[in-house]
Backbone as a ProteinNet text record, in pm:
[ID]
protein_1_A
[PRIMARY]
XXXXXXXXXXXXXXXXXXXXXXXXXXXXXXXXXXXXXXXXXXXXXXXXXXXXXXXXXXXXXXXXXXXXXXXXXXXXXXXXXXXXXXXXXXXXXXXXXXXXXXXXXXXXXXXXXXXXXXXXXXXXXXXXXXXXXXXXXXXXXXXXXXXXXXXXXXXXXXXXXXXXXXXXXXXXXXXXXXXXXXXXXXXXXXXXXXXXXXXX
[TERTIARY]
4003.6	3977.5	4008.4	4044.3	4099.9	3988.5	3968.4	3871.2	3879.1	3783.4	3774.1	3785.1	3775.2	3785.1	3898.7	3946.3	4037.9	4039	3895.4	3881.8	3928.3	3959.5	4034.6	3945.6	4031.7	3960.4	4005.1	3936.6	3976.4	4131.7	4197.5	4305.8	4392.5	4370.6	4454.8	4442.2	4312.3	4311.6	4372.5	4397	4483.9	4610.2	4645.1	4798.3	4855.2	4794.2	4824.5	4784.6	4696.5	4678.8	4738.6	4793.4	4890.4	5022	5060.4	5156	5147.1	5037.2	4978.9	4915	4873.6	4835.1	4882.6	5012.7	5087.5	5054.4	5072.7	5056.2	4920	4836.8	4694.6	4680.5	4762.2	4794.6	4849	4892.7	4914.5	4831.2	4724.2	4594.9	4556.6	4488.5	4403.6	4275.4	4221.1	4100.8	4166.5	4277.7	4333	4388.3	4450.8	4514.3	4382.2	4264.4	4162.4	4101.7	4061	4048.5	4136.3	4240.6	4325.9	4335.8	4259.5	4256.1	4227.4	4289.7	4224.6	4065.1	4011	3866.5	3852.9	3736.4	3700.5	3659.4	3698.1	3692.1	3588.9	3523.2	3418.3	3454.5	3587.4	3663.9	3764.9	3756.2	3865.5	4001.4	4088.6	4226.6	4229.4	4155.1	4174.8	4236	4355.3	4395.9	4303.6	4280.5	4185.3	4285.8	4256.7	4308.5	4208.3	4153	4043.7	4043.5	3954.5	3957.3	3899.9	3918.2	3882.2	3743.7	3666.7	3547.3	3475.2	3535	3490	3490.8	3511.2	3545.1	3434.3	3310.3	3208.5	3128.2	2984.2	2862.4	2843.8	2827.1	2780.3	2613.6	2619.7	2485.7	2427	2364.6	2309.4	2259.7	2352.1	2340.8	2352.6	2292	2189.2	2041.8	2049.4	1890.5	1862.3	1940.6	1905.1	1888.9	1994.7	2004.3	2050.6	1977.2	2027.9	2123.2	2225.9	2341.3	2315.5	2352.2	2330	2437.1	2571.2	2706.1	2808.7	2905.3	3065.9	3112.8	3173.6	3225.6	3392.5	3440	3597.8	3673.4	3774.5	3827.7	4006	4058.7	4209.8	4262	4328.2	4358.2	4411.3	4510.2	4596.7	4725.8	4732	4847.6	4885.2	5011.6	5001.4	4908.9	4936	4873.2	4888.4	5006.3	5019.5	4942.5	4983.2	4934.3	4786.5	4684.7	4544.8	4499.6	4602.7	4550.2	4559.2	4680	4709.7	4593.9	4535.3	4427.2	4302	4271.6	4175.8	4140.8	4275	4309.3	4280.4	4326.9	4313.6	4138.8	4126.6	3994.5	3926.3	4046	4014.6	3970.5	3990.6	3972.6	3836.8	3739.8	3612.9	3590.3	3687.3	3703.5	3746.2	3663.7	3711.2	3650.8	3707.9	3654.8	3620.7	3559.9	3552.3	3692.2	3754.3	3850.8	3989.2	4062.6	4219.9	4285.4	4332.1	4396.2	4541.2	4641.4	4777.4	4808.4	4891.9	4932.9	5025.8	5166.1	5234.8	5189.3	5133	5090.3	4917.3	4853.9	4700.7	4652.2	4743.8	4723.1	4594.1	4497.6	4347.5	4374	4313.3	4288.3	4160.8	4085.3	3964.1	3949.8	3885	3913.3	3769.4	3665.2	3535.2	3451.1	3377.1	3294.3	3196.1	3141.4	3055.3	2922.4	2879.2	2771	2775.6	2869.9	2855.1	2871.5	2842.9	2842.6	3004.1	3074.2	3197.8	3180.7	3287.8	3232.8	3289.3	3290.9	3360.2	3345.9	3199.1	3134.9	3121.6	3112.9	3082.2	2938.1	2830.9	2698.1	2638.5	2545.1	2528	2415.9	2341.2	2285.4	2360.9	2463.4	2529.9	2604	2649.7	2770.8	2665.4	2534.3	2441.4	2440.4	2427.3	2373.5	2510.9	2631.8	2757.5	2862	2964.6	3094.3	3198.8	3293	3400	3507.3	3577	3728	3790.3	3916.9	4034.9	4122.2	4234.2	4307.9	4434.9	4547.6	4675.7	4732.2	4764.1	4818.4	4739.3	4803.7	4728.8	4687	4596	4496.6	4582.2	4692.8	4788.2	4920.2	4922.1	5013.2	4977	4961.6	4928.7	4995	5115.1	5205.3	5152.6	5078.5	5024.4	4917.7	4841.7	4746.3	4786.7	4858.2	4922	4812.5	4852.3	4825.2	4744.8	4822.2	4793.6	4673.8	4700.4	4588.6	4450.2	4458.1	4331.6	4267.5	4363.4	4276.3	4231.4	4318.4	4261.4	4113.4	4125	4036.8	3913.9	3921.1	3823.9	3731.9	3849	3778.4	3700	3751	3678.3	3558.4	3545.9	3398.4	3351.1	3371.1	3308.6	3235.7	3304.4	3247.3	3160.6	3159.4	3070.1	2927.7	2943.5	2832.9	2763	2829	2773.8	2695.4	2770.7	2711.1	2583.8	2552.3	2449.5	2368.5	2385.8	2285.6	2324.7	2425	2466.5	2477.3	2409.6	2467.8	2583.2	2660.3	2786.5	2798.3	2760.1	2758.5	2786.5	2828.3	2892.4	2790.2	2648.3	2529.1	2545.7	2630.3	2601.6	2774.6	2856.4	3012.9	3048.9	3057.7	3109.7	3242.9	3294.1	3396.5	3334	3455.9	3415.7	3300	3369.9	3332.6	3216.2	3172.6	3001.6	2908	2944.4	2885.2	2773.9	2640.2	2578.5	2651.4	2656.9	2703.1	2884.1	2943.7	3087.8	3169.2	3275.2	3344.1	3471.4	3522.6	3617	3625.7	3770.8	3774.3	3820.1	3837.3	3885.6	3792.1	3815.8	3971.7	4033.8	3982.9	4044	4080.6	4123.2	4145.8	4209.3	4325.4	4394.8	4361	4253.1	4154.5	4118	4117.4	4050.6	3966.9	3850.9	3726.8	3688.9	3725.8	3675	3740.7	3879.9	3945.8	3905.9	3861.7	3830.4	3712.3	3603	3491	3476.1	3567.4	3613.4	3653.6	3732	3765.1	3688.4	3605.3	3515.4	3390.4	3385.1	3305.3	3373.6	3487.4	3563.3	3555	3578.5	3585.2	3461.6	3340.3	3199.4	3136.2
4276.3	4293	4426.9	4487.2	4609.2	4707.5	4729.6	4799.2	4939.6	4993.6	5156	5223.2	5131.8	5200.6	5121.3	5169.2	5146.8	4990.4	4937.6	4844.6	4709.9	4615.2	4474.6	4428.5	4407.8	4366.9	4220.7	4162.8	4067.5	4042.7	4203.2	4190.1	4182.3	4227.4	4192.9	4015.7	3985.9	3833.2	3765.3	3803.2	3728.4	3736.1	3846.3	3883.8	3798.1	3829.4	3769.4	3634	3607.8	3412.2	3345.9	3410.1	3354.7	3282.3	3395.1	3338.8	3220.3	3231	3142.1	3007.1	3003.7	2882.6	2782.3	2771.4	2628.6	2538.9	2543	2428.4	2347.8	2408.2	2348.7	2272.5	2277.5	2164.8	2015.3	2004.6	1907.4	1818.1	1909.3	1842.6	1743.9	1650.8	1538.5	1557.5	1669.6	1721.5	1786.2	1866.6	1931.1	1812	1712.3	1597.1	1518.7	1511.5	1418.6	1485.3	1636.9	1710.4	1705.9	1723.7	1740	1607.7	1500.6	1402.5	1437.4	1406.9	1438.5	1428.4	1519	1533.4	1588.1	1537.7	1599.9	1751.5	1837.8	2000.6	2029.1	2137.1	2169.7	2234.7	2287	2362.5	2299.7	2233	2147.8	2247.8	2174.5	2236.1	2278.3	2305.6	2351.7	2253.2	2265.6	2201.6	2196.8	2083.2	2116.1	2154.6	2243.1	2285.2	2327.6	2246.1	2265.3	2349.7	2425.8	2536.7	2464.5	2512.5	2411.2	2425.2	2309.4	2288.8	2387.3	2462.7	2577	2713.1	2706	2842.4	2840.6	2755.5	2735.8	2684.4	2723.1	2632.2	2521	2392.8	2289.8	2344.6	2303.1	2340.2	2254.8	2288.2	2191.9	2292.4	2393.1	2489.3	2436.9	2475.1	2572.2	2532.4	2415.5	2384.9	2453.9	2468.7	2515.8	2695	2717.4	2878.4	2892.3	3004	2988.2	3082.7	3058	3131.8	3260.3	3368.4	3485.6	3590	3569.3	3632.6	3588.9	3662.7	3606.1	3710.1	3716.9	3813.9	3821.8	3910.2	3920.3	3992.7	3895.2	3957.5	3966.9	4082.3	4076.6	4029.8	3954.9	3885.6	3966.4	4053.9	4137.8	4059	3957.9	3860.2	3764.3	3687.7	3605.3	3492.7	3393.3	3283.6	3191.6	3153.2	3053.8	3097.3	3227.3	3279.3	3275.7	3298.5	3287.7	3169.5	3040.7	2940.5	2873.2	2942.3	2913.3	2952.3	3075.8	3161.4	3071.4	2994.3	2942.1	2815.8	2758.5	2621.4	2638.9	2767.4	2794.5	2816.5	2702.8	2713	2844.8	2947.3	3050.9	3175.7	3151.9	3269.2	3324.8	3194.2	3207.5	3282.1	3260.1	3320.7	3196	3214.8	3136.5	3194.7	3148.2	3151.9	3028.5	3012.3	2938.3	2871.6	2998.6	2970.5	3094.5	3074.8	3133.8	3129.5	3235.4	3255.2	3313.4	3229.7	3276.9	3392.2	3472.9	3572.9	3549.3	3459.5	3437.7	3367.4	3258.5	3173.9	3158.5	3228.1	3149	3063.7	3002.9	2859.6	2882.3	2798.5	2799.5	2671	2740.5	2642.7	2651.6	2537	2517.5	2498.8	2581.3	2578.2	2536.4	2575	2530.1	2482.9	2390.9	2335.8	2445.8	2429.7	2561.4	2535.6	2417.9	2373	2406.3	2449.1	2516	2635.9	2701	2851.9	2913.7	2971.6	3019.5	3145.4	3162.7	3323.4	3402.1	3484.4	3574.1	3706.8	3730	3864.4	3937.2	3920.6	4011.6	4032.9	3962.6	3980.2	3817.5	3761.4	3637.8	3618.5	3705.1	3691.2	3674.9	3779.2	3755.9	3609.4	3554.3	3461.4	3331.2	3346.9	3233	3213.2	3316.3	3347.4	3366.3	3351.1	3358.4	3313.8	3303.9	3221.1	3332	3306.4	3387.6	3353.1	3459.1	3423.1	3519.6	3464.8	3545.6	3570.9	3645.7	3686.5	3707.2	3653.7	3682.4	3801.6	3886.1	4020.6	4123.8	4251.6	4369.7	4478.7	4528.7	4628.5	4728.5	4785.3	4908.1	4866.3	4723.9	4654.3	4600.2	4699.8	4619.5	4514.7	4524.8	4439.5	4280.2	4257	4129.3	4093.6	4199.4	4149.5	4108.2	4003.2	3966.8	3930.5	3921	3852.9	3698	3624.8	3502.7	3477.8	3567.6	3580.1	3598.3	3728.4	3798.3	3630.2	3627.3	3504.2	3391.2	3321.7	3215.2	3247.3	3339.1	3416.3	3417.2	3486.3	3522	3382.4	3307.1	3144.6	3070	3117.1	3051.7	3100.9	3250.7	3344.8	3278.6	3279	3239.5	3087.4	2992.9	2867.3	2827.4	2952.4	2956.1	3016.8	3119.6	3175.3	3076.1	2999.9	2904.1	2816.3	2765.4	2640.3	2708.7	2824.5	2862	2938.5	2974.2	3060.4	3231	3269.6	3371.6	3461.9	3590.4	3685.4	3729.3	3737.8	3788.1	3933.4	3997.5	4136.9	4196.6	4326.5	4383.7	4397.7	4392.5	4373.1	4225.4	4113.9	4035.1	3969.7	4000.3	3988.9	4120	4107.7	4206.4	4234.5	4315.4	4354.7	4341.4	4318.8	4276.4	4430.3	4544.9	4660.8	4714.5	4593.5	4672	4533.6	4480.3	4405.1	4483.9	4526.6	4587.7	4578.2	4680.5	4700.4	4664.3	4637.7	4605.4	4771.9	4714.9	4792.6	4802.1	4709.4	4684.7	4769.2	4753.6	4813	4772.6	4614.7	4525.7	4474.9	4476.8	4460.6	4587.5	4671.3	4791.4	4883.5	5008.1	5101	5033	4955	4885.8	4787.2	4705.4	4597.2	4660.8	4602.8	4636.5	4559.1	4627.5	4575.3	4534.1	4641.9	4619.7	4520.9	4481.2	4374.4	4266.1	4265.6	4129.2	4066.8	4193.3	4162.2	4100.2	4170.9	4097.8	3974.2	3915.8	3826.2	3702.8	3752.6	3677.5	3634	3707.5	3719.7	3620	3661.8	3565.7	3407.1	3368.6	3229.9	3162.3	3269.5	3203.1	3120.9
-564.8	-407.4	-347.9	-400.5	-302.9	-287.5	-134.5	-57	-96.8	-124.1	-77	60.4	149	279.9	373.9	496.2	532.9	647.4	623.9	766.6	694.1	758.5	707.3	605.7	496.4	360.2	317	191.3	134.5	82.1	46.9	-4.7	141.6	252.8	365.6	408.5	381.6	406.3	316.4	159.8	68.7	143.1	162.3	149.8	306.2	407.4	504.2	538.7	507.6	498.3	416.4	316.5	204.8	286.8	376	441.5	555.2	619	704	658	539.8	473.2	458.4	444.1	403.8	493.2	606.8	683.1	652.8	614.5	600.1	475.3	394.7	264.4	340.1	457.6	545.8	612.3	641.1	713	605	681.4	623.9	537.6	598.9	477.2	366.6	360.7	256.6	152.9	210.9	154.9	69.6	128.4	66	-26.4	-9.4	-94.7	-236.7	-219.1	-340.9	-432.1	-403.3	-479.7	-622.3	-746.3	-862.1	-876.9	-945.9	-965.2	-1102.9	-1139.7	-1275	-1264.7	-1350.4	-1363.3	-1461.6	-1417.3	-1481.4	-1643.3	-1620.5	-1771.3	-1792.5	-1942	-1979.1	-1974.3	-1931.1	-1917.3	-1784.5	-1700.3	-1565.2	-1493.9	-1394.2	-1256.4	-1157.6	-1090.1	-967.9	-837.2	-787.5	-663.6	-561	-471.8	-407.6	-305.9	-282.2	-170.7	-44.2	70.6	209	194.9	257.6	269.1	343.9	408.8	502.9	446.6	320.9	233.6	127.6	122.2	-14.7	66.6	22.8	29	-70.3	-53.7	-144.9	-180.6	-303.2	-389.1	-481.6	-566.4	-673.7	-789.5	-809.9	-924.2	-1059	-1177.1	-1128	-1105.4	-1075.8	-1022.1	-897.5	-788.1	-678.3	-687.2	-789.1	-799.1	-937.3	-1015.1	-1166.6	-1169.1	-1235.3	-1254.3	-1361.1	-1328.6	-1429.4	-1451.6	-1374.1	-1368.9	-1397.3	-1427.1	-1409.9	-1364.7	-1234.8	-1169.4	-1163.6	-1216.4	-1240	-1122.4	-1066.9	-942.6	-1006.5	-899.9	-915.2	-785.7	-746	-643.1	-512.3	-588.1	-513.2	-442.1	-492.1	-433.9	-570.8	-543.4	-647.9	-658.6	-783.6	-817.8	-675.8	-668.3	-541.3	-409.9	-374.7	-260.5	-239.8	-394.1	-370.1	-358.8	-422	-397	-220.9	-179.8	-19.9	58.7	-5.5	75.6	85.1	-60.3	-46	33	32.9	99	254.8	311.9	483	490.8	590.4	640.8	744.8	740.9	861.6	753.4	630.2	536.1	499.7	530.9	505.5	326.4	260.7	105.2	11.2	-123.9	-215.6	-346.8	-464	-618.8	-670.3	-778.3	-867.6	-947.8	-1006.5	-1088.9	-1038.3	-1059.6	-1043.8	-1208.3	-1237.1	-1369.6	-1324.3	-1380.8	-1340.2	-1481	-1420.4	-1522.9	-1601.1	-1608.9	-1670.7	-1805.9	-1783.6	-1931.9	-1905.1	-1822.5	-1802.2	-1750.6	-1708.2	-1643.6	-1540.1	-1575.3	-1484.3	-1387.7	-1248.6	-1141.2	-1122.3	-1083.7	-1057.8	-900.1	-796.2	-663.6	-610.5	-675.5	-638.6	-758.1	-726.8	-834.3	-885	-1007.7	-1035.3	-965	-953.4	-902.7	-738.7	-676.9	-565.1	-559	-449.6	-394.3	-359	-444.8	-388.8	-292.6	-216.3	-127.2	-170.1	-283.1	-382.7	-382.3	-380.5	-418.1	-308.6	-180.5	-66.1	-70.8	-132	-139.2	-171.2	-79	-74	-183.8	-238.7	-346.9	-494.3	-509.2	-601.6	-597.5	-480.5	-462.5	-556.5	-475.3	-530.5	-687.7	-726.5	-904.7	-981.3	-930	-997.9	-1005.8	-1116.4	-1122.7	-1086.3	-990.7	-963.4	-1023	-1105.7	-1134.1	-1083.9	-997.2	-969.2	-1040.4	-1062.7	-1165.2	-1090.8	-1074.7	-1022.3	-1077.1	-957.4	-977.7	-866.4	-897.2	-850.4	-929.4	-862.2	-975.5	-1018.6	-945.4	-953.2	-1061.3	-1071.9	-1138.5	-1301.1	-1383	-1518	-1599.5	-1560.9	-1636.6	-1620	-1490.8	-1479.7	-1553.6	-1619.3	-1721.4	-1867.5	-1869.9	-1983.2	-2086.7	-2221.4	-2329.9	-2305.3	-2241.5	-2199.5	-2085.5	-1989.3	-1910.3	-1951.5	-2039.5	-2109.8	-2158.3	-2265.6	-2358.3	-2263	-2211.4	-2097.3	-2041.9	-1953.3	-1903.9	-1976.4	-2091.1	-2160	-2233.8	-2270.4	-2309.1	-2214.8	-2078.1	-1973	-1926.3	-1958.2	-1937.5	-2056.7	-2174.8	-2296.5	-2250.6	-2216.2	-2185.5	-2087.3	-1975.9	-1858.6	-1887.9	-1999.1	-2035.4	-2144.9	-2228.6	-2319	-2200.3	-2130.4	-2040.8	-1954.8	-1920.6	-1858.2	-1893.9	-2040.9	-2138.1	-2070	-2008.2	-1940.7	-2062	-2084.6	-2198	-2174.7	-2287.8	-2298.5	-2285	-2212.4	-2233	-2092.8	-2066.5	-1916	-1845.5	-1873.1	-1757	-1682.9	-1725.8	-1679.7	-1651	-1728.9	-1697.5	-1622.7	-1512.5	-1407	-1357.3	-1309.2	-1184.3	-1065.7	-959.7	-828.9	-782.8	-846.2	-786.6	-828.2	-905.7	-970.2	-901.7	-785.9	-733.4	-602.3	-630.6	-513	-388	-330.8	-182.5	-146.1	-280.7	-268.1	-218.4	-165.1	-104.7	-156	-279.5	-357.8	-488.2	-540.8	-656.2	-774.6	-759.2	-835.4	-969.8	-1079.6	-1137.2	-1165.1	-1143.5	-1117.2	-1268.3	-1266	-1371	-1523.3	-1487	-1566.9	-1664.3	-1612.4	-1681.8	-1776.2	-1912.9	-2041	-2060.1	-2037	-2052	-2205.6	-2276.6	-2402.8	-2471.7	-2459.9	-2498.6	-2453.2	-2314.7	-2260.2	-2348.2	-2341.4	-2377.5	-2548.6	-2628.1	-2780.2	-2774.4	-2674.3	-2668.8	-2615.1	-2519	-2478.4	-2600.3	-2686.6	-2806.9	-2894.6	-2904	-3010.6	-2989.3	-2871.7	-2801.3	-2785.9	-2818.8	-2819.2	-2885.4
[MASK]
++++++++++++++++++++++++++++++++++++++++++++++++++++++++++++++++++++++++++++++++++++++++++++++++++++++++++++++++++++++++++++++++++++++++++++++++++++++++++++++++++++++++++++++++++++++++++++++++++++++++

């Protein structure tokens, strides 16, 4: 999520909003949305984003799905969830993967459009996966994170017949018009794609 320009960024939003987002968990809308709900990926935990941070849809009927977009949050797992719960941030992703153990949270249903790519066309046609950590700190890219994320990506590709290749499993920086650098130079794409194929 790191930008290549000095303008206010998603990174700044994530870092700053994480500090301010805690009270939103107490709002009635947040409590209602937090009720247990069936998730799209087995083993994921439901941690809903604010309804102000995504667009309800009926994908893939309304918009065919062609991409999985890999992000690095530039903050912690809990910080990312807090940002997505804050209705003022106007940002979300479908999933968040924790560094320490690869735990997966689902924040937006796959049928809905998360606001993650910075490009509306790509938002409508993709699933966004955030990863806890920073692009400059490779220690966050653990074995558990790679494995659970790759298993998630393989399952998404199978559900929507998305080809398991680098033309369709892309980094945030590869979205047209993106000013972000994530997942960054420390993200091991060869390893990740091998794991995606392994779990297919």
